[in-house]
Phi, psi and omega in degrees: 000152187295134174081359176297151181219155186250121177272132176239169172230125172250182182283001174240021170125174177289141175226162175232151178254134169281192186290325179282001183085006173262152182290150164298150174285160184296146175291158175308318182291326184290316184295308177314312176302317181293320174300326182291335176281359177267169178304124182070010191280344181299313174298318173298326172296316182292320174295325180293320179290316182297316181299308182298315182292320182291318178291322182299310186296319182298314180294325176296329185289336177266001182227185178274178189298336179291338183289345180296319183295309187292323176298313185292319178294315178299319184287325181294320183297314179293323180283325178296327175297320184288329183291314178299314176308318185291333187260001175091006182279337178232133186261005180214149184230144183235183178292168175302136181097356177297161178301137180240179177304151180293132175280130177238199179243016173086005169222172188248145178207122182235141176238161186240133177223180180222128183276144179293337174303342180298338181247033183299338179283341187248333182273133181282147179262149171042050191285162179237170181296333181282313187286333178293341185285342183250013183286146175283339175200146179254167180287335177290323172301319181295316176302317179293330173299314179301315180295322181294328178279355176072028183284165180273333189214175179209121182266116190263080177308137189293336187303320187269016171276167181288151179317307178255095183286114182254166184292322184296325182294309183301310181299327173293326169294318176297320176298309188297305177312308183303313188290334177268007172082031192239138165281146161272112190283332166174195182215178188207143181232161185244058185273165176231105182267005180269351187293152182287162180311147175140187179305322179290321174296317182301317176302322176295320172294320179291333179284326175297315179295320185299314182282347170286317177298314179295319183295313180301318188297310183268002171084032173268122185280346186220148174239126168282122181244157173257171176262304183123194186234159180286119172300140179313125179088004176244176179253161184303312186295324169303313177301315184298313179298316181290321174299311178297325179289326178297307181308314177297319179298317177299321186290330174301325172286313181300328182296323180294334181256357176073033175248132182267147181246122179247107188280127184262147170282091190229065176068194173057227184278002168245027180286349175218156187293332180299309174290324180305303188290342174293323173302299183313314181300340184259000179269137183306148176291071180253141177286352179267008178244143170193198181250144168267103183289103177252116192294339190250006188264341174274119178259036179276178182296319182226082181302316183300313173301324183284328174285337174296327186289323185268350184309312182303335174268010192275133179247342181209141187235122169254134179240127177260165182272352171230165168234166186231063180297128184060023174082003186259115190280147176208162178307143173280143170270099188294324181304318178296319182297309179306319186296318178303314181287334177289324180287344173271000182060038182298137179229115180155201186269137163264116194246117171286134178238081185285131176231017186287172181278333183286150183307124196299321186297333182273319188274321191296323178308315180294328182286318181301323177299317177298309178299321180301320177292327190279327187260004183277000000 
């Protein structure tokens, strides 16, 4: 019936589904209650309710009744960002309408995938018909390996696609993964959005657009993207602004194709959470944007603590077998990493990205078994 709603119960409380099958957003009261539970949160919760309600009503007076929903949601996002900053959870702030933490339903659900990069020593890059003949492994072989491991998904890194990506090739991958019961959990590209305006920057944007098209065609919901490094002779703030501008331009196109863009903490201007969240603060408030949580890439004094800071923004998670506190590599604590994602109520794929010295076919199954037990 029109307007009917279906009540569900999760382990974190009652939720409702609308006719489109999506969860209702949390009520102002429920968000306020959660803020009140934090240190000093009682006064923040009162300010939250007052701010949201007054802004929503003022905006609604100038628009039709549908504006109430838009006004309330926009105000909620802006206030939540301010509240998180006040509690020390977020280290950067941007203008109203900047990207905020990913909205979820209050519970955790994780699925297991494997990145093709795990076989980077075996898979040929940008291959041709001539070079693939001598390859030790193909992307199709990798997909078969994922199915043998009974994974939920497979991450098909762009590096290992043919030099000329055709629709026929993409359809072949889509058919193979579906027939083997696998999602294509995502793909990944090696862009640099810090380069100055000119032909090189134009090529970076063209690369992004092409892979948005490829991802949409083969059914990959998310692309892992990089930020880049500060060009010689320039300053970090200029590089951050340039990176955010390129992401915003790309997001406009990605939204038309239904593809998410996930910014990875990958050295350069994303080598620590402070600068990474400065980029996020300058990205538009698009539901198609978030962070790719790479557990092995922060080489800070406290990588686990720094991963905790970016976890609320995570829309894709890659787990490596080591971390590098202070730049010194040591085995990763998988349980601690999954705990960080769990506390952020992460829902999505946990993608093992193996970079160890041992032969991947021999080493990977053991790491997958550990992760499978932790997320089950």
